[in-house]
Residue frames as qw, qx, qy, qz and C-alpha x, y, z in Angstrom:
[[0.692, 0.396, -0.452, 0.401, -4.98, 0.10, -28.43],
 [0.708, -0.663, -0.185, 0.159, -3.61, -0.45, -24.92],
 [0.248, 0.789, -0.356, 0.435, -0.93, 1.90, -23.62],
 [0.824, -0.304, -0.366, 0.308, 1.49, 0.29, -21.16],
 [0.036, -0.866, 0.221, -0.447, 2.86, 2.64, -18.50],
 [0.398, 0.182, -0.726, 0.530, 5.44, 2.12, -15.76],
 [0.410, -0.567, -0.700, 0.142, 3.66, 1.63, -12.43],
 [0.266, -0.418, -0.266, 0.827, 4.81, 4.96, -10.96],
 [0.091, 0.038, -0.339, -0.936, 3.55, 6.92, -13.98],
 [0.347, -0.384, -0.772, -0.369, 0.30, 4.92, -14.06],
 [0.388, -0.565, -0.636, 0.356, -0.41, 5.62, -10.39],
 [0.155, -0.313, -0.083, 0.933, 0.46, 9.32, -10.63],
 [0.219, -0.097, -0.498, -0.833, -1.96, 9.68, -13.55],
 [0.400, -0.459, -0.787, -0.101, -4.60, 7.67, -11.69],
 [0.317, -0.496, -0.484, 0.647, -4.29, 10.02, -8.69],
 [0.018, -0.353, 0.035, 0.935, -4.45, 13.25, -10.71],
 [0.559, 0.537, 0.477, -0.415, -7.28, 12.00, -12.91],
 [0.350, 0.691, -0.386, -0.501, -5.34, 12.07, -16.18],
 [0.413, -0.178, 0.882, 0.138, -5.08, 8.29, -16.68],
 [0.463, 0.213, -0.509, -0.694, -6.25, 7.35, -20.19],
 [0.846, -0.050, 0.248, -0.469, -8.96, 4.68, -20.24],
 [0.912, 0.338, -0.232, -0.015, -6.73, 2.46, -22.39],
 [0.118, 0.695, -0.633, 0.320, -3.73, 2.65, -20.00],
 [0.942, -0.279, -0.186, -0.025, -2.42, -0.42, -18.18],
 [0.056, -0.740, 0.642, -0.190, 0.55, -1.29, -16.04],
 [0.491, 0.195, -0.848, 0.024, 2.16, -4.62, -15.15],
 [0.007, -0.094, -0.804, 0.587, 0.63, -4.52, -11.65],
 [0.182, -0.581, -0.729, -0.313, -3.12, -4.69, -10.96],
 [0.083, -0.234, -0.378, 0.892, -4.43, -1.33, -9.72],
 [0.430, -0.542, 0.478, -0.541, -6.68, -0.88, -7.96],
 [0.158, 0.145, -0.973, 0.090, -6.16, -4.22, -6.25],
 [0.520, -0.407, -0.668, -0.345, -9.15, -6.37, -5.35],
 [0.505, -0.435, -0.591, 0.455, -8.45, -6.10, -1.61],
 [0.138, -0.123, -0.100, 0.978, -8.10, -2.30, -1.86],
 [0.354, -0.260, -0.442, -0.782, -11.49, -2.08, -3.59],
 [0.576, -0.422, -0.699, -0.043, -13.08, -4.36, -1.00],
 [0.503, -0.470, -0.455, 0.565, -11.70, -2.41, 1.97],
 [0.076, 0.961, 0.260, 0.065, -11.96, 1.07, 0.44],
 [0.558, -0.472, 0.177, 0.659, -8.24, 1.91, 0.31],
 [0.450, 0.881, 0.132, 0.062, -7.38, 4.89, -1.91],
 [0.681, -0.018, 0.062, 0.729, -3.92, 5.72, -3.22],
 [0.001, -0.964, -0.234, 0.128, -3.47, 9.44, -2.55],
 [0.067, 0.905, -0.399, -0.127, 0.26, 9.99, -3.22],
 [0.948, 0.000, 0.180, 0.262, 3.18, 8.11, -4.80],
 [0.187, 0.864, -0.454, -0.113, 6.76, 8.68, -5.72],
 [0.661, 0.363, -0.653, 0.071, 9.69, 6.34, -6.26],
 [0.497, -0.041, -0.787, 0.363, 9.51, 3.81, -3.38],
 [0.092, 0.088, 0.480, -0.868, 7.00, 6.02, -1.52],
 [0.280, -0.410, -0.697, -0.518, 3.22, 5.74, -1.15],
 [0.225, 0.030, 0.532, -0.816, 0.34, 7.11, 0.90],
 [0.279, -0.349, -0.813, -0.374, -3.04, 5.40, 1.11],
 [0.319, -0.138, 0.340, -0.874, -6.20, 6.64, 2.79],
 [0.334, -0.318, -0.859, -0.222, -9.29, 4.85, 4.06],
 [0.457, -0.412, 0.118, -0.780, -12.42, 5.73, 5.98],
 [0.263, -0.017, -0.935, 0.238, -12.98, 3.48, 8.97],
 [0.600, -0.337, -0.014, -0.725, -16.17, 2.65, 10.80],
 [0.229, -0.244, 0.884, -0.328, -16.39, 0.17, 13.68],
 [0.757, 0.240, 0.327, -0.513, -19.76, -0.97, 12.30],
 [0.820, 0.514, -0.215, -0.133, -17.84, -2.40, 9.31],
 [0.573, 0.524, -0.541, 0.325, -14.28, -2.80, 10.59],
 [0.444, -0.663, 0.345, -0.494, -14.80, -3.34, 14.33],
 [0.397, 0.156, -0.873, 0.237, -13.43, -5.85, 16.78],
 [0.493, -0.498, -0.713, 0.034, -15.06, -7.14, 19.97],
 [0.318, -0.408, -0.367, 0.773, -14.11, -3.96, 21.87],
 [0.235, 0.864, 0.422, -0.139, -15.89, -1.74, 19.32],
 [0.072, -0.785, 0.336, 0.515, -12.74, -0.22, 17.83],
 [0.681, 0.602, -0.341, -0.241, -11.24, -0.78, 14.37],
 [0.976, -0.139, 0.135, 0.097, -9.63, -4.24, 14.16],
 [0.338, -0.717, 0.489, 0.364, -5.82, -4.37, 14.20],
 [0.638, 0.118, 0.680, 0.340, -5.87, -6.80, 11.28],
 [0.404, 0.845, 0.329, 0.117, -7.35, -4.07, 9.10],
 [0.124, -0.941, 0.262, 0.172, -4.55, -1.73, 10.14],
 [0.582, -0.346, 0.655, 0.336, -2.05, -4.47, 9.28],
 [0.597, 0.476, 0.583, 0.277, -3.60, -4.89, 5.82],
 [0.190, 0.978, 0.088, -0.016, -3.52, -1.13, 5.28],
 [0.329, -0.773, 0.473, 0.268, 0.19, -1.08, 6.18],
 [0.633, -0.047, 0.702, 0.324, 0.95, -4.08, 3.94],
 [0.506, 0.711, 0.456, 0.176, -0.94, -2.53, 1.00],
 [0.031, 0.989, -0.098, -0.106, 0.85, 0.79, 1.46],
 [0.451, -0.572, 0.609, 0.314, 4.28, -0.85, 1.62],
 [0.635, 0.230, 0.683, 0.280, 3.43, -2.97, -1.44],
 [0.378, 0.886, 0.262, 0.056, 2.30, 0.08, -3.37],
 [0.165, -0.900, 0.339, 0.221, 5.52, 1.90, -2.46],
 [0.528, -0.341, 0.705, 0.328, 7.64, -1.04, -3.60],
 [0.636, 0.503, 0.567, 0.144, 5.69, -1.48, -6.83],
 [0.273, 0.961, 0.000, -0.054, 6.92, 1.97, -7.89],
 [0.262, -0.788, 0.532, 0.166, 10.55, 1.00, -7.31],
 [0.698, -0.080, 0.682, 0.204, 10.82, -2.24, -9.28],
 [0.062, 0.384, -0.580, -0.716, 11.70, -2.60, -12.95],
 [0.753, 0.260, -0.196, -0.572, 9.54, -3.84, -15.78],
 [0.742, 0.197, -0.635, -0.083, 9.26, -7.64, -15.65],
 [0.209, 0.155, -0.787, 0.559, 9.89, -7.80, -11.91],
 [0.592, -0.583, -0.387, -0.400, 7.42, -8.58, -9.14],
 [0.034, 0.434, -0.643, 0.630, 7.68, -8.88, -5.37],
 [0.671, -0.437, -0.584, -0.129, 6.43, -10.64, -2.28],
 [0.385, -0.753, 0.284, -0.452, 6.23, -9.68, 1.38],
 [0.551, 0.180, -0.760, 0.293, 8.58, -11.61, 3.64],
 [0.347, -0.402, -0.699, 0.479, 7.41, -10.17, 6.93],
 [0.156, -0.663, -0.171, -0.712, 5.28, -7.48, 8.49],
 [0.403, -0.309, -0.639, 0.578, 5.57, -6.24, 12.05],
 [0.142, -0.662, -0.257, -0.689, 3.16, -3.72, 13.53],
 [0.251, -0.215, -0.621, 0.711, 2.89, -1.83, 16.78],
 [0.171, -0.726, -0.535, -0.397, -0.42, -0.29, 17.84],
 [0.254, 0.115, -0.361, 0.890, -0.40, 2.99, 19.78],
 [0.299, 0.182, 0.400, -0.847, -4.01, 4.13, 20.10],
 [0.414, 0.404, 0.813, -0.067, -7.49, 3.01, 19.12],
 [0.110, 0.043, -0.438, -0.891, -9.40, 4.03, 16.04],
 [0.406, 0.474, 0.677, -0.391, -13.13, 4.46, 15.69],
 [0.510, 0.753, 0.394, 0.133, -14.81, 6.33, 12.85],
 [0.249, -0.766, 0.263, 0.531, -11.96, 8.20, 11.16],
 [0.719, 0.678, -0.152, 0.030, -10.05, 8.78, 7.96],
 [0.747, -0.476, 0.320, 0.336, -6.68, 7.06, 8.21],
 [0.488, 0.809, -0.324, -0.047, -3.59, 8.00, 6.22],
 [0.878, -0.279, 0.289, 0.261, -0.86, 5.38, 5.87],
 [0.354, 0.873, -0.328, -0.068, 2.53, 6.44, 4.49],
 [0.934, -0.148, 0.205, 0.252, 5.28, 3.99, 3.55],
 [0.261, 0.887, -0.381, -0.016, 8.91, 4.85, 2.86],
 [0.881, 0.190, -0.380, 0.209, 12.04, 2.78, 2.43],
 [0.598, -0.752, 0.251, 0.114, 14.49, 2.19, 5.24],
 [0.309, -0.481, 0.712, 0.408, 16.83, 0.28, 2.91],
 [0.794, 0.505, -0.017, -0.338, 16.33, -0.46, -0.78],
 [0.459, -0.412, 0.740, 0.268, 18.32, -3.48, -1.87],
 [0.268, 0.270, -0.715, -0.586, 18.65, -5.29, -5.16],
 [0.432, -0.185, -0.857, -0.211, 16.60, -8.24, -3.82],
 [0.410, -0.560, -0.661, 0.286, 15.63, -7.46, -0.20],
 [0.024, 0.480, -0.001, 0.877, 14.17, -4.10, 0.80],
 [0.279, -0.423, -0.708, 0.492, 12.93, -2.80, 4.14],
 [0.102, -0.553, -0.290, -0.774, 10.10, -0.30, 4.60],
 [0.051, -0.265, -0.663, 0.699, 8.40, 1.54, 7.41],
 [0.173, -0.512, -0.577, -0.613, 4.76, 2.60, 7.43],
 [0.017, 0.114, 0.503, -0.857, 3.12, 5.15, 9.67],
 [0.161, -0.560, -0.725, -0.367, -0.68, 5.17, 10.11],
 [0.018, -0.034, -0.318, 0.947, -2.25, 8.41, 11.34],
 [0.104, 0.660, 0.723, -0.179, -5.82, 9.22, 12.37],
 [0.221, 0.756, 0.343, 0.512, -7.50, 12.31, 10.93],
 [0.364, -0.931, -0.038, 0.002, -6.57, 14.21, 14.11],
 [0.359, 0.785, -0.461, 0.206, -2.90, 13.62, 13.18],
 [0.563, -0.557, 0.568, -0.223, -2.22, 11.19, 16.02],
 [0.283, 0.389, -0.863, -0.152, -0.13, 8.09, 15.38],
 [0.880, -0.121, 0.038, -0.459, -2.28, 4.93, 15.42],
 [0.946, -0.108, 0.273, 0.135, 0.28, 2.32, 14.38],
 [0.118, 0.775, -0.566, -0.255, 3.79, 1.92, 13.03],
 [0.966, 0.111, 0.234, -0.017, 4.68, -1.03, 10.82],
 [0.031, -0.660, 0.658, 0.360, 7.85, -2.33, 9.27],
 [0.912, 0.269, 0.261, -0.165, 8.01, -4.77, 6.43],
 [0.301, -0.456, 0.704, 0.453, 10.54, -6.68, 4.38],
 [0.745, 0.560, 0.085, -0.351, 9.95, -7.17, 0.65],
 [0.557, -0.226, 0.671, 0.433, 11.71, -9.54, -1.74],
 [0.458, 0.608, -0.260, -0.594, 11.96, -8.47, -5.38],
 [0.781, 0.097, 0.615, 0.053, 11.32, -11.37, -7.75],
 [0.253, 0.649, -0.465, -0.547, 12.93, -11.77, -11.18],
 [0.198, 0.281, -0.882, -0.324, 12.96, -14.22, -14.06],
 [0.453, -0.204, -0.831, -0.250, 11.07, -17.48, -13.47],
 [0.136, -0.262, -0.705, 0.645, 10.14, -16.33, -9.92],
 [0.256, 0.193, 0.026, -0.947, 7.72, -13.81, -11.50],
 [0.340, -0.109, -0.780, -0.514, 5.63, -16.41, -13.35],
 [0.433, -0.505, -0.738, -0.114, 2.12, -16.44, -11.93],
 [0.352, -0.528, -0.429, 0.642, 2.69, -13.45, -9.67]]
C-alpha cells in the first residue's frame, strides 16, 4: 500500500534515511536530471532547500577547463525548484518563469553547495535567490529566479 506524503515531509525523511519504501509524493524525487548530474538534496524546510554536487572538469568542463556555467545554472534552477516544491499545496505544481545568474569565480574539482531561499512568496508568483558555494566556502555564483505556481487545469500534465 502506497503512503502519500506532503513533499516537505517526504524530502525530510529521504534526507534522514527514514523514508518508507512505499512512500510517494506528488512531485518526482529524485528528479531524472538530478540523478544524471549527481545533485543531492541535503537540507529542506518550508520554501528552503540546499543541494550538493561533486564537480569534475573531466565531466562538467567547458573549453577553458573549468566547470561549465550551464551546470551551475541547472544546479541553481533545481535548488530553487526544490525549495518551491516544499511551499506549494497538494494538487498544485509550478514552472520557472526566469533564471538570472551571476558568476564570481571558477570551479574545478569541488563539492558545491547551493542554497535557495525566498525573497518574496506570492500566491501565484514567487521570487527566490540561490547562492552556490565551493567547498572552500567561497561564493561561486548567485542566481535569482521567478516561479509561477500552477493550479487547476494548469497542473494537468505537469
